[in-house]
Structures are given as C-alpha cells and as structure tokens.
Residue frames as qw, qx, qy, qz and C-alpha x, y, z in Angstrom:
[[0.785, -0.609, 0.001, 0.118, 150.35, -6.49, 142.09],
 [0.788, 0.145, 0.030, 0.597, 153.68, -5.96, 140.34],
 [0.076, 0.901, 0.020, 0.426, 153.52, -2.21, 140.93],
 [0.500, 0.261, -0.508, 0.651, 156.57, -1.11, 142.87],
 [0.304, -0.484, 0.212, -0.793, 154.44, 0.93, 145.25],
 [0.880, -0.315, -0.148, -0.323, 152.81, -2.26, 146.57],
 [0.834, 0.071, -0.391, 0.383, 156.16, -3.93, 147.15],
 [0.207, 0.415, -0.352, 0.813, 157.45, -0.81, 148.91],
 [0.559, -0.475, 0.068, -0.676, 154.37, -0.69, 151.14],
 [0.943, -0.215, -0.246, -0.059, 154.75, -4.33, 152.13],
 [0.664, 0.213, -0.394, 0.599, 158.46, -3.83, 152.88],
 [0.079, -0.484, 0.251, -0.835, 157.64, -0.74, 154.96],
 [0.761, -0.424, -0.062, -0.487, 154.93, -2.60, 156.91],
 [0.915, -0.072, -0.332, 0.218, 157.32, -5.47, 157.65],
 [0.438, 0.341, -0.357, 0.752, 160.03, -3.03, 158.76],
 [0.351, -0.527, 0.128, -0.763, 157.57, -1.26, 161.07],
 [0.893, -0.355, -0.029, -0.276, 156.94, -4.61, 162.75],
 [0.454, -0.679, 0.576, 0.038, 160.64, -5.25, 163.23],
 [0.790, 0.083, 0.576, 0.192, 161.04, -7.56, 160.24],
 [0.237, 0.756, -0.294, -0.535, 162.95, -5.60, 157.61],
 [0.699, 0.095, 0.669, 0.234, 163.05, -7.57, 154.37],
 [0.184, 0.417, -0.478, -0.751, 163.70, -7.06, 150.68],
 [0.705, 0.299, 0.572, -0.294, 160.81, -8.56, 148.73],
 [0.052, 0.261, -0.722, -0.639, 161.02, -10.12, 145.30],
 [0.667, 0.340, 0.433, -0.503, 157.71, -10.73, 143.54],
 [0.037, -0.219, 0.827, 0.517, 157.59, -13.21, 140.69],
 [0.716, 0.167, -0.099, -0.671, 154.72, -14.11, 138.41],
 [0.043, -0.174, 0.982, 0.052, 153.71, -17.71, 138.26],
 [0.535, -0.221, -0.631, -0.517, 150.89, -20.08, 137.54],
 [0.584, -0.342, 0.425, -0.601, 148.49, -20.89, 140.33],
 [0.028, -0.143, 0.989, 0.019, 148.74, -24.59, 141.12],
 [0.519, -0.251, -0.601, -0.554, 145.65, -26.55, 140.14],
 [0.551, -0.434, -0.696, 0.153, 143.28, -27.05, 143.02],
 [0.263, -0.343, -0.347, 0.832, 144.00, -23.65, 144.56],
 [0.125, 0.832, 0.521, 0.145, 141.41, -20.90, 144.41],
 [0.225, 0.342, -0.057, 0.911, 142.07, -17.26, 143.86],
 [0.068, 0.244, 0.553, -0.793, 140.35, -14.95, 146.35],
 [0.461, 0.183, -0.189, -0.847, 137.83, -14.06, 143.65],
 [0.541, -0.007, -0.787, -0.297, 137.08, -17.73, 142.90],
 [0.231, -0.187, -0.830, 0.471, 136.62, -18.39, 146.60],
 [0.230, 0.241, 0.295, -0.896, 134.24, -15.43, 146.97],
 [0.537, 0.133, -0.442, -0.706, 132.22, -16.57, 143.94],
 [0.469, -0.069, -0.880, -0.024, 132.02, -20.14, 145.26],
 [0.100, -0.238, -0.713, 0.652, 130.91, -18.98, 148.71],
 [0.360, 0.213, 0.028, -0.908, 128.33, -16.61, 147.18],
 [0.560, 0.044, -0.658, -0.501, 126.94, -19.47, 145.09],
 [0.358, -0.156, -0.882, 0.264, 126.72, -21.65, 148.20],
 [0.097, 0.254, 0.482, -0.833, 124.88, -18.90, 150.14],
 [0.467, 0.166, -0.279, -0.823, 122.51, -18.42, 147.20],
 [0.521, -0.034, -0.818, -0.243, 121.78, -22.14, 146.96],
 [0.210, -0.220, -0.804, 0.511, 121.12, -22.31, 150.71],
 [0.247, 0.243, 0.228, -0.910, 118.75, -19.33, 150.51],
 [0.540, 0.096, -0.515, -0.659, 116.85, -20.86, 147.59],
 [0.446, -0.102, -0.887, 0.059, 116.61, -24.16, 149.48],
 [0.041, -0.222, -0.644, 0.731, 115.36, -22.39, 152.63],
 [0.405, 0.218, -0.007, -0.888, 112.69, -20.52, 150.71],
 [0.536, 0.081, -0.699, -0.467, 111.66, -23.64, 148.79],
 [0.442, -0.194, -0.858, 0.173, 111.12, -25.57, 152.00],
 [0.115, 0.014, 0.407, -0.906, 109.40, -22.73, 153.86],
 [0.140, 0.445, 0.878, -0.107, 105.80, -23.73, 154.65],
 [0.203, 0.714, 0.252, -0.620, 104.51, -20.21, 153.96],
 [0.154, 0.484, -0.562, -0.653, 106.11, -20.14, 150.54],
 [0.028, 0.075, 0.974, 0.214, 104.74, -23.61, 149.81],
 [0.195, 0.580, 0.690, -0.387, 101.29, -22.45, 150.88],
 [0.235, 0.682, -0.085, -0.687, 101.46, -19.47, 148.51],
 [0.077, 0.296, -0.805, -0.509, 102.59, -21.76, 145.70],
 [0.069, 0.276, 0.958, 0.023, 99.70, -24.14, 146.28],
 [0.159, 0.660, 0.559, -0.476, 97.02, -21.50, 146.85],
 [0.277, 0.837, 0.024, -0.471, 97.95, -19.03, 144.13],
 [0.852, 0.439, 0.144, 0.246, 100.29, -20.88, 141.80],
 [0.098, -0.942, 0.308, 0.090, 103.16, -18.70, 142.97],
 [0.919, 0.203, -0.102, 0.322, 106.64, -19.61, 141.85],
 [0.516, -0.736, 0.168, 0.404, 110.04, -18.80, 143.22],
 [0.599, 0.771, -0.127, 0.174, 112.25, -16.94, 140.77],
 [0.853, -0.325, -0.055, 0.404, 115.64, -18.19, 141.91],
 [0.538, 0.371, 0.033, 0.756, 117.62, -15.48, 140.15],
 [0.161, -0.757, -0.054, -0.631, 115.94, -12.85, 142.35],
 [0.786, -0.569, -0.226, 0.089, 116.85, -14.52, 145.65],
 [0.250, 0.697, -0.417, 0.527, 119.42, -12.56, 147.66],
 [0.684, -0.278, -0.590, 0.326, 120.85, -14.22, 150.78],
 [0.385, -0.914, -0.127, 0.031, 120.74, -12.17, 153.99],
 [0.533, -0.624, 0.270, 0.503, 123.84, -10.00, 154.13],
 [0.431, 0.046, 0.583, 0.687, 124.13, -9.91, 150.31],
 [0.213, 0.797, 0.555, -0.103, 121.49, -7.23, 149.89],
 [0.082, -0.681, 0.195, 0.701, 123.38, -4.91, 147.55]]
C-alpha cells in the first residue's frame, strides 16, 4: 500500500470529487480487536461453512442416507452456496 502510485490515485480520486488533499500514509500496528479485511473474509467463510455443515447434518434426507447406508458427511468437502469455486 505504500507504493506512491496508490497514494497518487487516491489523491486524484479525491480531487475529482472536489476534495483535493495531500495524503500521508504511515505504517502502524493494527489495534487489538480489529480485523483486517482478510481476517474478516476468513471468519465469514468459516461461519458460512459451519452453517452449511449444520444444515446438511440436520437435513432429513442426509440423515436417512446415513442410517440406511452408513453414509457420512465429509465436512472438508462441504462448499456453501455461492462459494463454489
């Protein structure tokens, strides 16, 4: 993010919206308790995965297959809808 081109682009975008500013970017520690965008995406993906596993585990058809044929749900293969890549 420290690349000058990014700072120039942000300054240009602000100027185009009538807010000309000189930006100064400084490195710093992220305060504890705050998530980075990547951490947030990973947490939300884990929540979607857990919800999908729970939904499949409580599905009567899946339960019927488990009882009738000894099927088992391989949780690592579950992909929530919308995460199919």
